[in-house]
C-alpha positions in Angstrom: 0.1 -0.1 0.1 2.8 2.3 1.0 4.3 1.6 -2.4 1.4 2.5 -4.3 0.8 5.8 -2.4 4.6 6.9 -3.5 3.9 5.9 -6.8 1.0 7.8 -7.1 2.6 10.8 -5.3 5.5 10.7 -7.9 3.1 10.7 -10.6 1.2 13.5 -9.7 4.1 15.6 -8.9 5.5 14.8 -12.3 2.2 15.8 -13.9 1.9 19.0 -12.0 5.6 19.9 -12.9 4.8 19.2 -16.7 1.8 21.3 -16.6 3.6 24.6 -15.3 3.8 27.0 -18.2 5.2 30.0 -16.1 8.5 31.0 -17.3 9.2 32.7 -14.1 8.4 29.7 -12.1 10.7 27.6 -14.4 13.5 29.8 -14.0 13.2 29.9 -10.3 13.2 26.2 -10.3 16.4 26.1 -12.1 18.2 28.6 -9.8 17.3 26.6 -6.9 18.4 23.3 -8.4 21.7 24.9 -9.4 22.3 26.2 -5.8 21.4 22.8 -4.5 24.2 21.5 -6.6 26.8 24.2 -5.8 26.2 24.2 -2.1 29.4 23.6 0.1 29.3 21.2 3.0 30.4 24.1 5.4 27.6 26.2 4.6 25.0 23.7 5.2 22.7 24.5 8.5 23.3 21.2 10.2 27.0 21.5 9.8 26.9 25.2 11.3 24.6 24.2 14.1 26.7 21.3 15.2 29.8 23.6 15.2 28.1 26.3 17.1 26.9 23.7 19.5 30.3 22.3 20.0 31.8 25.8 20.5 29.3 26.3 23.3 30.0 23.2 25.0 33.7 23.6 24.8 34.2 27.1 25.9 33.6 28.4 29.2 34.3 32.1 29.0 32.0 34.5 27.3 34.7 36.4 25.2 35.6 32.9 23.9 31.9 32.1 22.9 31.6 35.5 21.3 34.7 35.0 19.1 33.3 31.5 18.2 29.9 33.1 17.3 31.7 35.8 15.3 33.7 33.2 13.4 30.5 31.3 12.6 28.9 34.5 11.3 25.9 34.6 13.5 
C-alpha cells in the first residue's frame, strides 16, 4: 500500500511539474536546483549548528563564545 502511495505521489508531482507553463517559475526552479548542486558542506545548516553547539559546550568564558559566534557569522 505504501509503495502505491509513493508511486501515485510521484506521478502527480511529475504531472503538475509538466503542466507549469509559467516561465518565471521554471527559471526559479532552475536557480534553486543549481544552488543545491553548488552548495558547500560548511555552509549547510546542520554543519553550522553542530559547530556552534560544539563551541558552546567547549568554551567556558563569554569572550571565547563571542569569538566563536563571530567566526560562525551568527
